[in-house]
N, C-alpha and C positions, 0 to 999 in steps of 0.2 A: 166244129168241135176242135178243141186244142189237141195237138199231138201228144200222145202219152210220153212221159218221162220216166226212164228207169234209172234210179240212183244206185250206182255200184259203190258200196261202202256206206254202212249205216252207223258211223260213229257220231260224235257230237255235231260235227258240221253237216254230215249227211242228213241227220235228223232235222237240223235247223232248216236246211234247204228244202226238205220234204214239206215242212210246215209252211214255209213261204210260198212254195209253188202250189200246194194244195189250196191254201187260202185264196190264191189268185185264180183258182178255177182250173188248174191243170190236172189231168189224170196222172197220179204219181204212184210209182211202185218202187220197191227197193230189193236189193240183193246183197247179202253179206253172210257168208258161212260162219262168221265169228260173232254175229249179233242176233238178237231176237228181233224178228220182223213182225210187226202187228199184222193180224189177219187181213185187215183192209188194205195193206200195202204189199201183200204177197203178190209177186208177178204171176199172172195167169199163163197157162200154156198158150203158146202161139203169139205172145206179146210182140216178138220181133219178126213175125210173119208179114207185118205191114210197116208203115212209116212210124218211126219212133226216135226219140232222143235218148242217147245213153250218156249219162253224166257221171264221170269217174270222180268220186269224192274220196280218193285214196291218197295216202302220203306219196311224195315224189319218189321215195325209195321203192314203192310198190307199183308205180305206174307202168313199167315195162311188163310186169307179170299180168296186170289187169288188162292191158291192151292185147297182149298175146292170148289171154284166155277168151276174151269176148270177140276179138277180131274175126275169127273164122265164121262166126254166126251173123256177121254184118255185111251189108252191101250198100249200093248207092241210095237206097231208100232211107237210110239211117243218118243220124248226125252224132258224132262223138265229141264230147267236150270234157276237159279236165279242169281241175280247180287248183292246180299246184302253184305254190308260191315261188318256185324256182322254174323258170321257163325252159332253159336250154335242154336239160335231160328229158323233160316231158315232151317237148316238141320233137326231139330226136326219136323217141320211142314211137310216137304216132306217125311220123314221117316214114320211119323204117318199116313199120308193121302194116299200117293202113295205106300209106302211099296215096296214089290217085284213085284207088279202088273204092274207099269209103270216105265220105265227107267228114272232116275233122277240123277242130279249131281249138287253140289254147286260150284259156281264160284264167285270171287270178282275181277272185273277189278280195277286195281290200278290207275285209271285215271278217269277224268270227262269230261263233255262237253267242258270246256275251253281248256283242254289238247288236245282234238281232233281238235278243231277249230284252235288252234295255231300250229298244226302239230308237237307237241312234240313227240320225240322218244327217247328211245323205249317205247311202250305202253305195260305194263306188266299186266298179269292176274294170280291170284292165283286160282288153281283148287283143289278142295277137293274131291278126289275119295271116293267111299263107297263100302263096300263088297257086297252089294246087286246087284249092276249094274256096275261091273268094265269096261264093254264095253262103258258105257255112258261117262266115262272120256275121252276115246280116241276120241269119236265123238265130244265132246265139245272142246278138244284140236285142232282137225282138223278145226273146225269152227273158233276159234279164230286165229289160225295160218294163215288161209286163208285171214284174213284182216290185217295181219302183226304184230300180237301181239306176245310177248314172254310169254310163259306159265310156271309157277312154280307150284309145287305140295306141299301141306301141309295138315295135318289133321285139322279138325275144331277147336279143343281146342288150338293147338299151333298157329294157325292163329289168333285166338282172343287174345291170350296172347301177341303175337307180335304186333298186332294192338293197344292193350291197351297202350304199351310203345312207340308207334309212332303216329299212326293216332289219337287216343284219346287224348294223351298229347298235340299234335300239335293244335288240335281244342280247347282244354281247355285253353292253353296259349293264342292263338289267340283271343278267345272270351273274355278273361280277359282284354287283351290289347285294344280291341275294346270298351269294356264297360267302361274302364277308359279313353278312347279317347287318348291313347298314340300317335297314328299317327297324330292326329289333333293338338297336343301341340308343334309340332316342325316345324320350318321354314327351317331347314336344318338338315341332318343326316349324320353320318360317314358311310363308306362302310360296317362296321360290322352290321349296322342296316338295310341296304338295303335288305339283305337276309331275315331278319325277316319280313320286309314289304311285300316282295314277298309271303312269307308264309301266312301272314294275308290276302292279296288280293286273293290268291288262295282259301283259306278257304271260304272267303266271296262270291266269284263269282261262285265257283264250287259246294259247298255243305253246305252252311250255314244252310239250313233247316234240315240237317241230324244231327245237334249237339246233340239233345236229344237222338236219337237212338244210336249214337256212344258212348255216355257217359253212358247212363242208361241201355242199353240192352246188352252191352258187359260185361260178368261176371267178367272180370279181370280189367275193367277200373277204378272202385272205388279204388282198391288197388294201382293201378299205380298213381292215383291222390293223394292219401294219402301219398305215398312215396315221390312224388314230393313236396308236401306242407311241409312235415317234413324236407326235405333237404333244401328247401328255408328258412324255419324258422331257421334252424341251422346256415346256412350261414349268415342270417340277424343278429342273436345273436352274432356270431363271429365278424362280422364287427362292431357292436355297442360296443362290449367289447374292440376291438382293438383301438377305438378312445381315450380311457383313458390310453393307454399304451405309453411309450416312443418309438420312432421309432425303436430302436434296439431290443425292446422286442416283437415287432409285429411278429406273426407267418407268415409263407409263405402262400400267396394266389395264388401262381403260378398255372396256368392252364396247365396241361400236354399236351405234343405233339403239342405245338404251335411254335416250331422252335426257342427256346430261344437262341440257339447258333448263329443263323443268321436270325433274324426276317425280315430283308429286303428281303431275298431270299424267305422266306415263303410267304410274302405278294405278291411278284411278281408271285409266282406259283399260289396263289389263284386267282389273277387277270387273269392269263392265263386260268385257269380252268373255270372261269366265262365267258370269251370270247369264249372259245371252246363250252361251253354249249349254249351260245347265237347263235353261228354259226350253230351248229347242229340243234337247234330248228328252226332257220330261213330256213335252207335248207329243213328240214322235212316239214315245213309249206308250202313252195313253191311246193314241190312234191305233197302234199295233195291237194292244190288248182289246180294244173295241172290235177290231177286225176278227180277232180270234174268237171272241164271244159270239159275234154274229155268225161266223163260220160253223161253230159248234152247235148253235141253236138251229141254224138252217139244216144241218145234218140230222139232228135229233128231233126236228119239228117242234121245238120249244117256243113258247110265246115270248114276246118282248114286253117285259113288265114295266120298264122305265125308258120310253123312247127318247127323252131328253138326255138322260145319262149315257145311253148306249149309242148316241149318234156320233 
């Protein structure tokens, strides 16, 4: 039998994780004083008396309090995992409070509730092993792989540096475009802007509330933002200066690797890639919905009326 999982924090992501784990056959329970917990997910008395995984689905700003609250009730039989998108403070809290006494490992799922609901695949997770509990990383990997995730390994510092130049910059740009109402100023947009709109909507629907944590708590985010702003300022100055130059004297603003030799071919390939991603996403979403239907019918002992459609 699978080890029970206690999800601490039953917000949108906690609920989404509960659904994934339950569908995969894991006994799942939840705890959150600020949320309604369904009766079937209420943690029974004595849940932590035996082996269990405690999955902390709380914001990085709340991780220290969560670890401090649950830590005294845990021992070597348990596994503590978090899902914070900024690794440095989360790792520090678990190292300081749990230390070598309780197995723990840091993880960062690179997806959110909307990605799960849409059936997007692959769902990737970054795993940050630590020298105190190397076996904890393997247990966490097995748990994520059991729900179909791809697992990558990275150390906390390199993770945060990478996220500063991807996650944090994406949020920063998306927030700026929302604040200036860029999407609302257009009646029509070219294909090149559609991808940006998808990014903006993803940020807004999946994790807009994480903006401050991602930007302020990642130790590398400030430097990435400053570098972006400096680059944008330089490009702006170059464009302004070019307006006063004769056409032949204007320097090149070519963007590399855009298929200048055959732009039509590159555009066609980009459209094919977009279609392929849409097809994969739709097929994945259908499979996820089929799994949900099967799980619900198995729970309620309902018949399968259309075996072909529900396979």
